[in-house]
C-alpha positions in Angstrom: 19.9 -17.6 -11.5 18.2 -20.0 -8.8 15.1 -21.7 -10.9 11.6 -20.2 -10.1 9.4 -22.8 -8.6 6.6 -24.3 -10.7 3.9 -24.0 -8.4 0.7 -21.9 -8.9 -1.1 -19.8 -5.8 -4.6 -20.0 -6.2 -5.5 -17.3 -3.7 -9.1 -17.4 -2.3 -11.1 -14.4 -0.1 -14.1 -14.3 1.5 -15.5 -11.6 4.2 -18.1 -13.2 6.7 -21.3 -11.5 4.6 -20.5 -12.8 2.1 -19.8 -16.0 3.1 -24.0 -15.9 4.1 -25.9 -14.0 1.4 -23.7 -14.3 -1.9 -23.0 -17.6 -2.6 -19.6 -17.0 -3.4 -17.5 -19.0 -0.8 -13.7 -20.7 -1.1 -15.5 -23.6 -2.5 -16.8 -21.6 -5.6 -13.7 -19.6 -6.0 -11.3 -23.1 -5.5 -13.7 -24.8 -8.4 -13.4 -22.4 -10.8 -9.2 -22.2 -10.1 -9.1 -26.0 -10.0 -11.1 -26.3 -13.2 -8.0 -23.1 -15.1 -5.3 -25.7 -13.5 -6.5 -28.9 -15.2 -7.2 -26.8 -18.5 -3.4 -25.5 -18.6 -2.2 -29.0 -16.7 -0.5 -27.5 -13.5 0.3 -29.7 -11.9 1.5 -28.3 -8.3 -1.3 -25.5 -6.9 -1.4 -24.8 -3.7 -4.4 -22.6 -2.3 -4.5 -19.9 0.2 -7.3 -17.7 1.8 -8.3 -15.5 3.4 -11.1 -15.7 5.6 -13.4 -12.8 6.8 -11.3 -10.4 5.5 -12.4 -7.3 2.7 -10.3 -6.1 -0.1 -10.2 -2.4 0.9 -6.4 -3.1 0.9 -3.9 -5.8 0.7 -3.5 -6.0 4.8 -3.7 -9.8 5.1 -2.2 -12.7 6.3 -2.8 -15.2 3.1 -2.1 -12.7 0.3 0.7 -11.7 2.3 2.4 -15.1 2.7 1.4 -15.8 -1.6 3.5 -12.7 -2.1 6.3 -13.2 0.2 6.5 -17.0 -1.5 6.3 -15.5 -5.2 9.1 -12.6 -4.1 11.5 -15.8 -2.6 10.9 -17.4 -6.3 8.6 -20.6 -4.3 6.6 -20.1 -6.9 5.5 -18.9 -10.1 2.2 -17.4 -10.9 -0.8 -15.8 -8.7 -4.6 -16.6 -9.9 -7.7 -15.4 -8.4 -11.2 -16.3 -10.4 -12.4 -12.9 -9.7 -10.5 -9.2 -9.3 -12.3 -8.0 -6.1 -11.5 -11.6 -4.6 -8.2 -9.7 -4.9 -8.6 -5.9 -4.6 -11.3 -3.4 -5.0 -8.8 -0.9 -5.7 -7.8 -0.6 -8.8 -4.3 1.4 -7.9 -3.5 -1.2 -5.4 -4.0 -3.7 -8.4 -2.0 -1.9 -10.5 0.7 -1.3 -8.1 0.6 -5.6 -7.5 0.7 -6.0 -11.7 4.4 -3.7 -11.2 5.7 -5.5 -8.4 4.8 -8.7 -10.3 6.5 -7.6 -13.0 9.7 -6.6 -11.0 10.1 -9.8 -9.2 9.5 -12.0 -12.4 6.0 -13.6 -11.3 2.7 -13.9 -13.4 -0.5 -12.9 -12.5 -3.6 -14.8 -13.7 -7.6 -12.4 -12.9 -9.7 -15.0 -14.7 -13.1 -13.0 -15.0 -11.3 -10.1 -16.5 -9.4 -12.3 -19.2 -5.8 -10.9 -17.3 -3.1 -13.4 -17.8 1.2 -11.9 -17.9 1.2 -15.1 -19.4 0.3 -14.3 -23.0 0.2 -11.4 -24.9 -3.5 -10.7 -24.7 -3.5 -11.0 -20.7 -0.4 -8.3 -20.9 -2.7 -6.2 -23.2 -5.2 -6.2 -19.9 -3.0 -5.4 -17.5 -1.5 -2.3 -19.2 -5.2 -1.1 -20.1 -6.0 -1.7 -16.4 -2.5 -0.3 -15.2 -3.4 2.6 -17.7 -6.9 3.3 -15.9 -5.3 3.3 -12.8 -2.6 5.9 -13.6 -5.4 8.4 -14.8 -7.4 7.4 -11.4 -4.2 8.5 -9.4 -3.8 11.6 -11.4 -7.2 12.3 -10.8 -6.9 12.3 -7.0 -4.2 14.4 -7.2 -5.9 16.9 -8.8 -8.8 17.3 -6.6 -6.3 17.3 -3.8 -4.3 20.0 -5.1 -7.6 21.8 -6.0 -9.0 21.5 -2.2 -5.7 22.8 -1.2 -6.0 25.8 -2.9 -9.2 26.4 -2.2 -8.8 26.6 1.7 -5.3 28.5 1.1 -7.4 30.8 -1.0 -9.7 30.9 2.0 -7.5 31.9 4.4 -7.3 28.8 6.2 -4.1 27.2 7.6 -2.2 24.1 6.1 -0.6 21.9 7.7 -0.2 20.8 11.0 -1.4 23.4 14.0 0.9 24.9 15.8 1.2 24.2 19.4 4.9 24.9 20.1 6.4 28.6 20.7 7.7 29.9 17.7 11.3 30.4 18.9 11.2 26.6 20.5 10.4 25.4 16.7 13.3 28.2 15.4 15.6 26.3 17.9 15.0 22.7 16.8 14.8 23.8 12.9 18.2 25.9 13.4 19.6 23.3 15.3 19.3 20.7 12.6 20.3 22.9 9.9 23.7 23.0 11.5 24.2 19.8 11.3 23.1 18.4 15.0 21.8 14.8 15.5 18.1 14.4 16.5 19.5 12.7 19.4 21.4 15.9 20.4 18.4 18.3 20.2 16.4 16.2 22.1 18.8 15.8 24.7 19.6 19.6 24.8 15.6 20.5 25.1 15.5 17.9 28.1 18.4 19.9 30.2 17.1 23.5 29.5 13.5 21.9 30.8 11.6 22.7 27.7 8.4 21.0 27.6 6.9 19.2 24.3 4.1 20.3 22.3 1.7 18.3 24.1 3.6 19.0 27.6 5.4 16.5 27.9 8.7 16.5 30.1 11.2 14.7 28.1 11.7 14.9 23.8 13.1 12.0 22.0 14.5 12.3 18.9 11.2 10.9 17.4 9.4 14.5 18.3 11.9 16.3 17.6 11.8 15.0 13.6 7.7 15.8 14.1 8.4 19.4 14.9 11.0 19.4 12.0 8.4 18.1 9.5 5.5 20.2 10.8 7.6 23.3 10.5 8.3 21.8 7.0 4.7 21.2 6.0 4.2 25.0 7.1 6.8 26.5 4.8 5.5 24.3 2.5 2.1 25.6 2.4 3.3 29.2 2.9 
């Protein structure tokens, strides 16, 4: 097995507004992480920063680079000064912890004492994961209740049908008989059947969308 690097990644993030008004800038975060690195004798620390990005999700270039390095074994620890520098979504954070466990790297969040390198920090991480699962279940329950309420009101669930029923039935039947998406599209084009939006040409992707919509309608019925 390839040896994992001892490198520690210090992740920093600020949004444009935060730089202007909060005082929690990149320098502050870097200083906190550097102090912890000195305390722990972390000799190899690489800082990666996302500037001008919010924490609503993990779609940021520097965190993407950090996660790729960790996945490849080019680093062993990801450390942040505060949880909200990494993510404001508890579900995203729980997913990240699970990824760290599966890929074999460690996660350290200094303000919450989350540190998967030690038992006490692992306990805190597990508590956070439990709250995230609870939040996920609440979201699922609210979504289900809302759908049931709409159904009780007689509202149609699933995507609106914009194709004639016979065209949808033809597509679903052909797929059930084992025809490929491309073959179905070719047949519709040969017969001059317009698409849901009135287009003149079908593609495998548009055929697939019709099948998916029909499945949603069937599930909601």
